[in-house]
C-alpha positions in Angstrom: 116.4 146.3 97.6 116.0 144.4 100.9 114.3 141.1 101.3 113.7 139.9 104.8 110.8 137.6 105.1 110.4 134.3 106.7 107.6 132.1 105.3 104.8 131.6 107.7 104.9 127.9 107.4 108.5 128.0 108.8 107.1 129.5 112.0 104.5 126.7 112.2 107.3 124.1 111.7 109.3 125.7 114.5 106.4 125.7 116.8 105.8 122.1 116.3 109.4 121.2 117.3 109.6 123.0 120.6 109.8 119.8 122.7 113.3 118.6 123.2 114.3 115.1 124.1 115.6 111.8 122.9 113.9 110.2 119.9 114.6 106.9 118.3 115.9 106.9 114.8 115.3 103.2 114.2 113.8 102.1 111.0 114.2 99.3 108.5 117.8 99.1 107.6 118.2 98.4 103.9 119.2 94.8 103.1 120.4 93.9 99.7 117.4 92.4 98.0 117.1 88.8 97.0 116.8 89.2 93.3 114.9 85.9 93.2 112.0 87.3 95.1 112.0 91.1 95.6 110.4 93.2 92.9 111.4 96.5 91.5 109.1 98.9 93.3 106.9 101.3 91.4 104.9 104.5 92.0 101.9 104.9 89.7 101.7 108.2 87.9 98.0 108.4 88.4 96.0 106.7 91.1 92.9 106.5 88.9 94.3 104.9 85.8 95.4 101.3 85.1 97.8 102.3 82.3 101.4 101.3 83.0 103.0 104.7 83.7 105.4 104.0 86.6 108.5 105.3 88.2 110.7 102.3 88.8 113.4 102.0 91.4 116.1 99.4 91.3 119.1 98.4 93.5 120.9 101.7 92.7 118.0 103.9 93.8 119.9 105.1 96.9 122.7 106.5 94.8 121.5 110.1 94.7 123.7 111.4 91.9 122.6 113.9 89.2 124.5 116.0 86.7 124.2 119.7 87.5 126.1 121.7 84.9 129.8 120.5 84.9 129.4 118.7 88.3 128.2 115.3 89.2 126.3 116.2 92.4 126.2 113.4 95.0 123.7 114.1 97.8 125.4 111.4 99.9 124.0 108.2 101.4 125.2 108.3 105.0 126.1 111.6 106.6 125.4 114.0 109.5 125.5 117.7 108.9 124.8 120.5 111.3 123.8 123.8 109.8 124.3 126.9 112.0 121.5 129.4 112.2 122.6 133.0 111.5 121.0 136.4 111.2 117.4 136.1 112.5 117.7 132.3 113.2 118.8 131.4 116.7 118.7 127.7 116.4 120.5 125.1 114.2 119.3 122.3 112.0 120.8 118.9 111.7 120.6 116.4 108.9 121.1 112.7 109.5 121.2 110.5 106.4 121.2 106.8 106.1 120.2 104.2 103.5 116.9 102.6 104.4 113.8 101.0 102.9 110.7 103.1 102.9 107.4 101.5 103.8 106.9 100.3 100.2 110.3 98.7 100.1 111.9 101.3 97.9 115.6 101.6 98.7 116.5 105.2 99.3 118.2 107.7 101.5 116.3 108.6 104.6 116.9 112.1 105.7 116.1 113.0 109.3 115.6 116.7 109.8 116.0 118.0 113.4 115.9 121.4 115.1 118.5 121.8 117.9 119.0 124.8 120.1 122.4 126.5 119.6 125.1 125.4 122.1 123.0 122.3 122.8 122.8 118.7 121.7 119.1 118.2 122.7 117.4 117.4 119.4 113.8 118.0 118.6 111.6 115.2 117.3 112.6 114.6 113.7 110.8 114.7 110.4 111.9 112.0 108.0 112.0 112.3 104.2 112.9 109.5 101.8 114.6 110.3 98.5 115.2 107.7 95.8 116.6 107.9 92.3 114.4 106.3 89.6 115.7 104.3 86.7 115.6 107.4 84.6 118.2 109.0 86.9 115.8 111.6 88.5 115.5 112.0 92.3 112.0 111.8 93.8 110.5 112.1 97.2 108.8 108.8 98.0 107.4 109.4 101.5 107.6 111.5 104.6 106.6 111.1 108.2 107.0 112.9 111.6 108.5 110.9 114.4 106.4 110.6 117.5 107.7 109.8 121.0 106.0 106.4 120.6 107.5 105.3 117.3 104.9 102.7 116.4 102.4 105.5 115.7 104.7 107.3 113.2 102.7 106.4 110.0 104.3 107.6 106.7 102.6 109.6 104.0 103.4 107.8 100.8 103.6 110.0 97.7 100.9 108.6 95.4 102.2 110.5 92.4 105.6 111.8 91.2 107.2 114.3 93.6 110.3 115.4 91.7 113.2 116.9 93.6 116.0 117.0 91.0 116.1 115.9 87.4 118.9 113.6 86.2 120.6 116.4 84.3 120.4 120.2 84.1 122.5 122.9 82.6 123.2 126.3 84.2 120.1 128.4 83.7 117.8 125.5 83.4 114.6 125.3 85.5 112.4 122.5 86.6 109.3 122.2 88.8 110.0 120.7 92.2 107.2 119.6 94.6 109.5 119.3 97.6 112.4 121.6 98.4 114.9 120.9 101.3 115.9 122.9 104.4 113.4 122.8 106.0 111.4 120.7 103.6 108.7 123.0 102.3 106.2 121.2 100.0 103.9 122.6 97.3 102.3 120.1 95.0 99.9 122.6 93.4 101.9 125.6 92.3 105.2 123.9 93.0 108.6 125.4 93.4 110.4 126.6 90.3 114.0 125.4 90.8 116.7 127.1 88.7 120.3 126.0 88.5 122.1 129.3 89.0 125.7 128.2 89.2 127.6 124.9 89.1 130.8 126.3 90.6 129.5 128.7 93.2 131.1 129.9 96.4 128.7 129.8 99.3 128.9 133.4 100.7 128.3 132.7 104.4 130.4 129.6 104.8 132.9 130.3 102.1 132.7 126.7 100.8 133.9 126.5 97.2 132.6 124.6 94.2 129.0 124.2 95.3 125.9 123.8 93.2 123.7 126.9 93.7 119.9 126.4 93.1 117.2 129.0 93.5 113.8 127.8 94.7 111.2 130.4 93.9 107.5 131.0 93.2 104.9 133.7 93.5 105.3 134.3 97.3 108.7 133.1 98.4 112.3 132.5 97.2 115.5 131.2 98.7 118.9 130.0 97.6 120.4 126.6 98.4 124.0 125.5 98.1 124.8 121.8 97.6 128.3 120.2 98.0 128.8 116.8 96.5 129.1 114.1 99.2 127.6 116.4 101.9 124.3 117.6 100.6 123.1 121.0 101.7 125.9 123.2 103.1 124.1 126.6 103.1 120.6 128.0 102.8 119.8 131.7 102.4 116.4 132.6 103.6 116.7 136.3 103.0 119.2 138.7 101.4 119.6 142.1 99.9 121.5 143.7 97.1 125.0 145.1 97.9 126.5 148.2 96.2 128.1 146.0 93.6 125.0 144.2 92.5 125.7 141.0 94.4 123.7 139.0 96.9 124.3 140.1 100.5 123.0 137.4 103.0 120.7 138.4 105.9 119.7 135.1 107.5 119.5 131.4 107.0 121.7 128.4 107.8 125.3 127.4 107.0 127.8 124.7 107.9 130.1 127.5 109.2 129.6 131.2 109.6 132.4 133.5 108.5 132.8 136.7 110.5 132.3 138.7 107.3 130.2 137.1 104.5 131.8 137.0 101.1 130.0 138.5 98.1 127.4 136.2 96.7 126.3 135.6 93.1 124.8 138.4 91.0 121.6 139.8 92.4 118.9 139.0 89.8 115.7 139.6 91.6 113.8 137.7 94.3 110.8 135.9 93.0 108.8 137.2 96.0 105.2 138.3 95.9 106.1 142.0 95.5 107.8 141.1 92.2 105.1 141.0 89.5 107.4 139.1 87.1 108.0 136.2 89.5 108.5 132.8 88.0 105.3 130.7 87.7 104.9 127.0 88.1 102.1 124.4 88.2 101.5 120.7 88.3 99.2 119.6 85.4 97.4 116.3 85.0 94.7 115.2 82.6 94.5 113.4 79.3 95.2 114.4 75.7 95.4 112.9 72.2 97.8 112.2 69.4 97.1 114.3 66.3 98.4 112.4 63.3 100.1 114.3 60.4 97.5 114.8 57.7 94.6 114.6 60.1 91.3 116.3 59.0 89.3 118.0 61.6 86.4 116.1 63.1 84.4 115.7 66.3 84.3 112.3 68.0 81.5 110.7 70.0 82.7 112.4 73.2 82.2 115.8 71.6 85.9 116.4 71.4 86.7 118.4 68.2 90.1 117.5 66.9 91.9 120.3 64.9 93.1 119.6 61.4 96.8 118.8 61.3 98.3 119.5 57.8 101.8 119.8 59.2 104.6 117.2 58.8 104.6 116.1 62.4 102.3 114.0 64.6 101.6 116.0 67.8 100.8 115.4 71.4 97.8 117.6 72.0 96.5 118.6 75.5 93.5 121.0 75.8 91.9 121.9 79.2 88.9 124.1 79.7 89.1 126.6 82.4 86.8 125.6 85.3 84.3 128.2 86.6 85.8 128.2 90.1 89.4 128.7 89.0 91.5 131.2 90.9 92.8 133.6 88.2 96.0 134.1 90.2 96.9 130.4 89.6 98.4 129.6 86.2 96.2 127.4 84.0 97.7 125.4 81.0 94.9 125.7 78.5 96.5 124.2 75.4 99.7 122.5 74.4 101.1 121.1 71.2 104.3 119.0 71.3 105.8 117.3 68.2 105.8 113.5 68.6 109.5 112.5 68.6 109.6 109.2 70.5 113.4 108.9 70.3 114.1 112.3 71.8 114.1 112.8 75.6 114.9 116.5 75.2 113.1 118.9 72.8 112.8 122.6 72.2 110.2 124.6 70.4 112.9 126.5 68.7 114.1 123.3 66.9 110.9 123.1 64.9 110.0 125.4 62.0 106.3 126.1 61.6 104.7 124.2 58.8 101.0 124.0 58.1 98.2 125.0 60.5 99.7 123.5 63.6 103.0 124.4 65.3 104.6 123.7 68.7 102.6 125.9 71.0 101.9 126.5 74.7 99.1 128.7 76.1 98.8 129.6 79.8 96.1 131.8 81.4 97.2 133.9 84.4 95.7 136.9 86.1 93.3 137.5 83.2 96.2 137.5 80.7 97.1 135.0 78.0 100.8 133.9 77.9 102.1 132.0 74.9 105.2 130.4 73.4 105.8 128.9 69.9 108.9 128.7 67.7 108.8 132.4 67.1 108.2 133.8 70.5 109.1 132.8 74.0 111.1 129.6 74.7 109.9 126.1 75.8 112.2 123.2 76.8 110.7 119.8 77.1 112.3 117.1 79.3 110.7 113.6 79.3 111.2 112.0 82.7 109.7 108.7 81.8 112.2 106.7 79.7 109.8 104.1 78.3 108.5 104.1 74.7 106.2 107.1 74.4 102.9 106.6 72.8 99.5 106.0 74.3 101.2 105.8 77.7 100.8 107.9 80.8 103.5 110.5 80.2 105.5 112.5 82.7 107.5 115.5 81.4 108.8 118.9 82.4 108.1 122.2 80.6 110.3 125.2 81.3 111.4 128.4 79.6 109.8 131.8 79.0 106.2 132.7 78.1 105.2 136.0 76.4 102.0 138.0 77.1 99.9 137.8 73.9 98.9 141.5 74.3 102.3 142.9 75.5 105.5 141.5 74.1 107.5 143.2 76.9 105.7 141.1 79.5 107.7 137.8 79.8 107.4 135.2 82.5 109.8 132.5 83.5 108.0 129.3 84.1 108.3 125.6 85.0 105.5 123.0 84.7 105.3 119.3 85.4 102.7 117.5 83.2 101.4 114.0 83.7 98.9 113.0 81.1 97.6 110.0 79.1 97.7 110.6 75.4 95.1 108.5 73.6 95.1 107.7 69.9 92.1 108.9 67.9 92.6 107.2 64.6 94.3 104.2 63.1 98.0 104.7 62.4 101.3 103.0 62.9 102.1 105.4 65.8 98.7 105.1 67.6 97.8 101.9 69.4 94.8 101.1 71.5 96.6 98.3 73.4 98.8 98.6 76.5 100.8 95.6 77.6 101.5 95.4 81.3 104.8 94.3 82.9 107.3 95.4 80.2 110.6 96.9 81.0 112.3 99.9 79.4 113.2 97.7 76.4 109.6 96.7 75.8 110.5 93.2 76.9 109.3 90.8 79.6 111.8 89.2 82.0 113.4 85.9 81.0 111.2 82.8 81.2 112.4 79.2 81.3 111.1 77.0 78.5 108.3 74.6 79.2 106.2 77.0 81.3 102.8 78.6 81.1 103.0 82.4 80.6 100.3 85.1 80.9 100.3 88.4 79.0 98.1 90.9 80.8 97.1 94.0 78.9 94.5 96.7 78.6 92.6 97.4 75.4 90.8 100.5 74.2 87.1 100.3 73.4 87.2 102.4 70.3 88.8 102.9 66.9 87.7 106.5 67.7 87.2 107.7 64.1 84.6 104.9 63.6 83.6 104.6 67.2 83.9 100.8 66.8 84.3 98.4 69.7 87.3 96.1 69.8 85.6 92.8 70.5 88.3 90.1 69.7 92.1 90.1 70.0 94.7 87.9 68.4 98.3 87.3 69.3 101.0 87.1 66.6 104.6 86.1 67.0 107.9 85.7 65.2 111.6 85.5 65.8 112.5 88.9 64.5 110.7 92.3 64.7 110.2 92.3 60.9 108.5 88.9 60.7 105.6 88.7 63.2 103.2 86.7 61.1 102.4 83.5 63.1 99.3 83.4 65.2 99.3 81.8 68.6 95.9 80.1 69.2 96.3 79.7 72.9 93.8 80.9 75.4 92.5 84.5 75.1 90.6 85.7 78.1 88.4 88.8 78.4 87.5 89.4 82.1 83.9 90.1 81.2 81.8 89.5 78.1 78.4 90.5 76.6 75.6 88.0 76.2 76.7 87.4 72.6 80.2 86.5 73.8 81.9 89.6 72.7 84.4 91.2 75.0 83.2 94.1 77.0 86.1 94.8 79.3 89.3 96.9 79.0 91.2 94.2 81.0 92.3 91.2 78.9 94.8 88.4 78.9 96.5 85.7 76.8 97.7 82.5 78.4 100.4 80.7 76.3 102.4 77.5 76.7 106.1 78.2 76.1 107.6 75.0 74.9 110.3 76.1 72.5 114.1 76.1 72.4 115.8 79.2 73.9 115.2 82.3 71.8 113.8 85.8 71.9 110.2 85.8 70.7 108.7 89.0 69.3 104.9 89.5 69.6 102.1 91.9 68.7 98.4 91.9 69.8 95.9 92.8 67.2 92.3 93.9 68.0 89.3 93.2 65.7 85.9 94.7 65.6 82.6 92.8 65.5 83.0 92.3 61.7 86.4 90.6 62.2 88.2 93.7 60.8 91.6 94.5 62.4 91.4 98.0 63.8 94.8 98.4 65.6 97.8 96.6 66.9 100.0 96.9 70.0 103.6 98.0 69.9 106.1 95.1 69.3 107.2 93.5 72.5 109.4 90.5 73.3 109.8 87.5 75.6 113.2 86.0 76.0 113.1 82.2 76.5 115.9 80.5 78.4 116.8 76.9 79.1 115.1 75.1 82.0 117.5 75.3 84.9 116.0 72.2 86.5 116.3 73.8 89.9 113.6 74.6 92.5 113.3 78.4 92.6 111.9 80.5 95.4 108.2 81.5 95.3 106.7 84.7 94.2 106.4 88.0 96.1 103.0 89.6 96.3 102.7 93.4 96.5 99.7 95.8 96.3 100.3 99.3 95.1 97.6 102.0 95.7 97.3 105.7 96.4 97.0 105.4 100.2 99.4 105.6 103.1 100.1 102.8 105.6 96.5 101.7 105.8 93.6 102.7 103.6 91.0 105.0 105.2 88.1 106.8 103.9 84.4 107.6 104.2 81.2 106.9 102.3 80.4 109.5 99.6 77.1 109.0 97.7 76.8 105.7 99.4 80.2 104.2 98.7 83.9 104.5 99.2 85.9 103.9 96.0 89.5 102.5 96.4 90.5 103.9 93.1 93.0 101.6 91.2 94.5 98.6 93.0 97.6 97.4 91.3 99.4 94.1 91.7 101.8 94.5 88.8 104.8 95.1 91.1 104.4 91.5 92.4 107.3 89.4 91.1 108.4 85.8 90.5 111.9 84.3 90.6 114.1 84.7 87.5 112.9 82.3 84.8 109.4 82.1 86.2 106.2 84.2 86.0 103.0 84.9 87.9 100.1 83.1 86.3 97.3 84.0 88.6 96.2 87.1 90.6 93.4 86.6 93.1 91.8 89.5 95.0 89.4 89.4 97.9 88.0 92.1 100.1 86.8 90.2 103.2 90.1 89.2 104.7 90.0 85.6 103.3 92.4 84.3 100.6 90.6 84.1 97.4 90.8 81.5 94.6 89.2 83.5 91.7 91.2 84.5 88.7 91.3 88.3 88.4 93.2 90.9 86.4 96.3 92.4 88.2 94.8 95.9 88.1 91.3 96.9 89.1 89.2 98.6 91.7 86.6 98.0 94.5 84.0 100.0 96.4 82.8 99.5 99.9 79.2 100.5 100.6 79.1 100.3 104.4 81.2 101.6 107.3 83.5 99.1 108.9 87.0 97.6 108.9 88.0 95.4 106.0 91.1 93.7 104.7 92.2 93.4 101.1 94.0 90.2 100.3 96.0 89.7 97.2 97.1 86.1 96.4 99.6 85.5 93.6 100.5 82.1 92.1 103.6 81.6 90.0 104.4 79.1 87.2 105.7 76.6 89.8 102.4 76.6 91.6 103.9 78.5 94.6 101.9 81.3 96.2 102.3 84.5 98.3 99.9 86.8 99.9 99.8 90.6 100.6 97.3 92.3 102.8 96.0 95.9 103.2 93.8 97.2 106.1 90.8 99.4 105.2 88.9 101.6 107.5 85.6 103.1 106.2 84.1 105.5 108.7 82.5 109.0 109.1 84.3 109.1 112.4 88.0 109.5 113.3 89.8 108.2 116.3 92.0 110.1 118.7 94.4 107.7 120.6 95.3 109.2 123.9 98.6 107.6 125.1 100.6 108.2 128.2 104.3 108.4 127.1 105.5 109.4 130.6 107.2 107.1 133.1 104.4 107.5 135.7 100.7 107.1 135.6 98.7 110.1 134.3 95.3 111.2 135.5 93.1 114.2 134.9 90.4 115.4 132.4 90.6 115.9 128.7 88.2 118.2 126.9 87.8 118.2 123.1 85.7 120.7 121.2 84.9 121.5 117.5 87.1 124.6 116.7 84.6 125.7 114.1 81.5 125.1 116.3 80.3 126.3 119.7 83.5 126.9 121.7 81.6 126.6 125.0 80.6 123.1 124.3 82.9 120.1 124.7 82.2 117.3 122.2 84.1 115.0 124.5 84.9 115.6 128.2 86.1 112.7 130.3 88.4 111.7 133.1 91.4 109.6 132.2 93.7 107.4 134.2 96.5 105.9 132.2 99.5 103.9 133.2 102.8 104.4 131.3 102.4 103.2 127.8 98.6 102.7 128.1 96.2 104.1 125.5 92.5 105.2 125.4 90.5 105.6 122.1 88.3 108.6 121.6 85.9 108.5 118.5 84.5 111.7 117.1 83.1 113.0 113.9 85.7 113.2 111.2 86.9 116.0 108.9 86.9 118.6 111.7 89.5 120.7 113.5 89.4 120.0 117.2 90.7 122.0 120.2 92.1 119.8 122.9 92.5 120.9 126.5 94.3 118.8 129.2 93.2 119.5 132.8 95.0 118.7 136.0 93.6 119.8 139.4 91.0 121.9 137.6 93.6 123.8 135.6 94.3 123.6 131.9 98.0 122.5 131.7 98.3 122.0 127.9 96.3 123.0 124.8 96.7 121.9 121.2 94.7 121.9 117.9 94.4 118.8 115.7 92.6 118.0 112.5 90.8 114.6 112.6 90.0 113.1 109.2 87.2 110.5 108.6 88.5 107.1 109.2 91.8 108.6 110.5 93.7 107.9 113.7 95.5 110.7 115.4 97.9 110.1 118.3 97.6 112.4 121.3 100.8 111.9 123.4 100.4 112.7 127.1 103.5 113.2 129.3 102.5 114.3 132.7 106.1 113.9 134.0 106.7 117.4 132.8 104.1 118.9 135.2 
């Protein structure tokens, strides 16, 4: 069977890199952070939720090491590799790696991807990709950007949600869902790439390099093999192959660090995963919200018309149920229902480890091509890998599902799969394992950072509105403390603050806060927050968390560091929809104070001025008119010192093309721009330009359109291109008339 297909988007990539020349590789070299002021950077799981589900990156985040079978695979931190094109590829690719900070300040490995013609050292303009290892040991893509000739216009695309590349650990045969791949950095954050660890001691067939890690990236339409060597990264990539007479892989084309005159036999030929294979692996990214089903739960329907199934089993379950939308494409997999036993101390689970008991058992149901695929302890196989190492209940969870699903109507029809799920699991009834309170700013040990005695400290948290089974509103909270986890009985009567109240004084806001005066001898203090309803009845408590108190150092410490996290790239841009532009969730929880101190006030403003109001660290805002705005976050620490972070916001139905002359001489002529989807005979913009070297000219047009752009000189079109212009977006048009 011969496989010889080049993905169409590779041709698009090649076409975009035709121009050769010298391009700057400058960036922000990574500096060892000042632990007194620099925060651990975070990426929110979900741009629309305030719950504290974050990937966190610390000082070791550029150490890209994972365990692949028997090998510790190190992707390297500073290297340059040239992969030679063979077969149908007549150009090479070059990887340049260096340790940098991305635009959010996350320490990572910046990988520059270049195309270079064979027998030449003239590199194309690069694409850059930042990889970082989170505190759970998993490698994620944090942002990407394409380098322009004028570097200041190279704005990054920040990944707002997790883009997994490699998990912390995998065994041979394991699969996971990857959003990015590598050579040449294909992305798919809908269906995703099913990545399977094929061999941990493979010999790369084209280069002959031994002891590589072989991973197959595959999905419905495409597949390829990649070979990684510890310390070097990618050493070989097979784009297409065929089966040799001995049932092995016979390479056809791709890239390799060296090309042997006669390729060696590859691994066993096990299929392709291409579109002509009806049993191709399936993958999908799933997001949503679910519930915890307590053991012994009776079936009932809550006020939101969610009917909870009875659970007479011995386990509490995570339960996720998603209705199929009417516009769903049947060829895309849809996770319709999922039951996972609640085991908070287990980061790895398998359905086969649980025996069915009662009416509920571990179960996964997926709809695809009009068929129902399932797995439970008795059929198929499901492996669960929790990527988020924090305590797991009522949090925004991130986990991988992989294994085999079986057609409910045909047991011979099995499909390999890999899903990534991010979901908030809410409690629905009072129990020890279900809490309606989320405390912000805790580390993986459910603890705050150390605080010097004698200071004021604020505990910010989010509270649920309901006790669900009774549909009762939590209207008053109390803070209890003790000096061991088993003796949290003393009540702190310090200030409790709800950020908005009803006329009768009852709390009507999910965002709440306690301000306490810490004037005790050094110790670790354990705490819990309890919520009461309007009758003064306690309806639930938070998890136990702690605050370590240390002695006053007596030294003047550095001030705080303000930081705003949101779901947008370098600046926030958008347009009015139904009269407003919603920013989603703005998050200041990555702001930090010096060791021994804490932030005691967050102040947001949206008019460019430093505010003085006292606000929660998470929240949102909507703009109701077009214009340019500036978000300002001001934080104050327990010393009274402040810091400010700013974000630019552009709200407009128009976008802006920036025409810039990047040549050494002046450029003159006409530019014509037309709507590609409209009347091709009509130019939306046609004007003469005269630009000195480095000079720019702004062109504002209706956003969310594809435009054709023609450059004229002496009445002739000398260059054409097509660009998409988003609302509120800026697109750089680089003009270099030196070439004509």
